[in-house]
C-alpha positions in Angstrom: 58.9 91.4 116.6 58.0 87.9 115.6 55.0 85.7 116.4 56.2 82.3 117.6 53.7 80.6 115.3 55.1 82.4 112.3 58.7 81.3 113.1 57.7 77.7 113.6 55.5 77.6 110.5 58.3 79.0 108.4 60.6 76.1 109.4 62.0 77.5 112.6 65.3 79.4 113.1 68.0 77.9 110.9 71.8 78.5 111.1 73.0 77.6 107.6 73.3 81.3 106.5 75.0 84.3 108.2 71.8 86.4 107.8 69.4 84.1 109.5 66.8 87.0 109.9 66.8 87.6 106.1 66.4 83.8 105.5 63.6 83.5 108.0 61.7 86.5 106.6 61.7 85.1 103.1 60.6 81.6 104.3 57.8 83.2 106.3 56.5 85.2 103.4 56.6 82.1 101.2 54.4 80.5 103.7 51.9 83.4 103.3 52.8 85.5 106.4 52.6 89.3 106.0 55.2 91.6 107.4 54.3 95.1 108.5 56.9 98.0 108.4 56.3 100.7 111.0 58.0 103.8 109.6 57.7 105.8 112.8 58.8 103.1 115.2 62.5 103.8 116.1 64.7 101.2 117.8 68.0 102.4 119.2 71.2 100.7 118.0 74.9 101.1 117.7 76.3 101.4 114.2 79.9 100.3 113.6 82.2 102.8 115.3 85.4 102.1 113.4 86.1 101.0 109.8 87.3 97.4 110.5 84.1 96.7 112.4 82.2 98.1 109.4 84.0 95.7 107.1 83.1 92.7 109.3 79.5 93.7 109.2 79.4 94.3 105.5 81.2 91.0 104.8 78.7 89.1 106.9 75.7 90.8 105.2 77.1 90.3 101.7 77.9 86.6 102.2 74.7 86.0 104.1 72.6 87.5 101.4 74.3 85.3 98.7 73.8 82.3 100.9 70.1 83.2 101.3 69.8 83.7 97.6 71.2 80.2 96.9 68.8 78.7 99.5 65.5 80.4 98.9 65.6 82.2 95.5 64.8 79.1 93.5 61.7 78.7 95.7 60.7 82.3 95.2 61.0 82.0 91.4 58.9 78.9 91.4 56.3 80.3 93.7 52.9 81.6 92.6 53.8 85.2 93.0 53.5 88.3 90.7 56.4 88.7 88.3 57.3 92.1 89.8 57.6 90.5 93.3 59.9 87.9 91.9 62.0 90.5 90.2 62.3 92.6 93.4 63.3 89.5 95.4 65.9 88.7 92.8 67.4 92.2 92.9 67.2 92.3 96.7 69.0 89.0 97.3 71.7 89.3 94.5 72.5 93.1 94.8 75.9 92.3 96.3 77.0 90.8 93.0 77.7 94.4 92.1 80.9 94.4 94.2 82.8 91.9 92.0 81.8 94.1 89.1 83.1 97.2 90.9 86.4 95.4 91.6 86.6 94.4 87.9 86.0 98.0 86.9 88.9 99.1 89.1 91.3 96.5 87.8 90.4 97.1 84.1 90.4 100.9 84.4 94.0 101.4 83.3 94.0 98.8 80.4 90.7 100.1 79.0 92.0 103.7 79.2 95.1 102.7 77.3 93.0 101.0 74.6 90.9 104.1 74.3 93.9 106.3 73.8 95.9 104.1 71.5 93.2 102.5 69.3 91.1 105.2 67.6 88.7 102.7 66.0 87.3 101.9 69.5 86.0 105.5 70.0 82.5 104.5 69.0 82.4 101.8 71.6 83.6 104.1 74.4 81.2 106.9 73.3 78.4 104.4 73.6 79.3 103.1 77.1 79.9 106.6 78.3 76.1 107.1 78.2 75.8 104.6 81.1 77.7 107.1 83.3 74.3 108.6 84.0 73.5 105.6 86.2 76.3 106.6 88.5 74.0 109.4 89.8 71.3 107.1 91.0 73.3 106.1 94.1 73.8 109.6 95.5 70.3 110.7 94.5 68.9 107.8 96.5 70.7 108.9 99.7 70.0 112.6 99.1 66.3 111.8 99.0 66.5 109.7 102.1 68.3 112.5 104.0 65.7 115.0 102.8 62.9 112.8 104.2 64.5 112.2 107.6 66.4 115.4 108.5 65.4 119.1 108.3 69.1 120.1 107.9 69.6 117.6 105.0 71.5 120.1 102.9 74.3 120.2 105.5 74.6 116.4 105.3 75.3 116.4 101.6 79.0 116.9 102.3 79.1 113.3 103.4 78.0 112.0 99.9 81.6 111.8 98.5 82.7 109.8 101.5 79.7 107.5 100.9 81.0 106.9 97.4 84.4 106.2 98.8 82.8 103.7 101.2 80.9 102.0 98.5 83.9 101.4 96.3 86.2 100.9 99.2 84.4 97.8 100.6 84.3 96.1 97.2 87.4 94.0 98.1 85.9 92.8 101.3 82.5 92.2 99.8 83.8 90.5 96.7 85.5 88.0 99.0 82.2 87.5 100.8 80.3 87.0 97.5 82.8 84.3 96.3 82.6 82.5 99.7 78.8 82.6 99.5 78.7 81.3 95.9 81.2 78.5 96.6 79.4 77.7 99.9 82.6 78.2 101.9 81.7 78.0 105.6 83.1 80.6 108.0 82.1 81.5 111.6 79.7 84.3 112.5 82.0 87.3 113.2 80.1 89.7 115.5 80.4 93.4 114.8 82.2 94.9 117.8 80.0 97.0 120.1 81.5 99.6 122.4 78.5 101.1 124.1 78.8 104.5 122.4 75.9 106.4 123.9 77.2 110.0 123.9 79.8 112.2 122.3 82.3 111.6 125.1 82.2 107.8 124.8 85.0 106.2 122.9 85.9 102.9 121.4 89.7 103.4 121.8 91.6 101.4 124.3 88.9 98.7 124.7 90.0 95.1 124.5 87.2 94.0 122.2 88.1 95.3 118.8 88.6 94.2 115.2 91.9 94.1 113.4 92.9 94.8 109.8 93.0 91.9 107.4 94.8 91.0 104.1 92.0 93.0 102.3 93.5 96.2 103.8 96.8 95.5 101.9 94.9 94.8 98.7 93.0 98.1 99.1 96.2 100.0 99.5 97.7 98.3 96.5 94.6 99.0 94.4 94.9 102.6 95.5 98.3 102.9 94.0 97.3 101.0 90.9 94.2 103.1 90.2 96.3 106.2 90.8 98.3 105.3 87.7 95.0 105.3 85.7 94.3 108.9 86.9 97.9 110.0 86.0 97.6 108.3 82.6 94.2 110.0 81.9 95.5 113.4 82.9 98.6 113.1 80.8 96.6 112.0 77.7 93.9 114.7 78.2 91.1 112.3 79.0 89.4 114.9 81.2 85.9 113.5 80.9 87.0 110.2 82.6 89.1 111.9 85.3 86.2 112.5 87.8 85.1 108.9 87.7 88.7 107.5 87.8 89.6 109.8 90.7 86.9 108.1 92.8 88.9 104.8 92.7 92.2 105.7 94.4 90.4 108.0 96.8 88.1 105.1 97.8 90.8 102.5 98.2 93.3 104.8 100.0 90.5 106.1 102.2 89.4 102.6 103.4 92.8 101.1 103.5 94.5 104.0 105.4 91.5 104.3 107.8 91.7 100.6 108.6 95.4 101.0 109.6 94.8 104.1 111.6 91.8 102.7 113.5 93.8 99.5 114.2 96.6 101.6 115.7 94.4 103.9 117.7 92.5 100.9 119.0 
């Protein structure tokens, strides 16, 4: 809920980003307004029901965040704010830059593996960077803790964590496109996430006219699934067993998202 005075004082509603609420909240705080988070206030809403709608939503959020970063981050960094606050704002507004890095990891997985196998003098380098694998556990631990705080049956929900990993890697194609568009200031319309009025278990999105369709990114996801599968096969055939669990995430993620996009489009 917003006070009209706060909106007007912050510069009013503006349409030059796809995440106008994020933009407005930063401009309001730069004006000195305080935001209060009510942990126990629950607002009902409909999350994306099928994967193509999810991609639309994630693309809009990623691009809008980068647009907002270009717009307000310089003002945040110049403002009379604590250094930690500036750092948190920087991480918050630029966190989608991780998706081009994920895409880069996927593309380089096979060449780097071949270098590791065929050039023994690089072993020290690969041993060093393998230490950073510990950071991969931060993402699931974050969600495990969140589930524990919210649900009493949180242990049962841990089975969804691998699919969460697949989702995170799987949307890197869509979100990399969004990041590039945001950085280059490429204008695109506001694509609304399809809503199907899913209120109970018997409600369905199938057969309704208003639905999203797969895009070119779906083809790229399936191609990357095949490409990263070669890295898994190469690692197994050259006894790189430590790398196998991490490499296996890649084809699983791309095939999961790409195939699900096609299936949901056909069922729609």
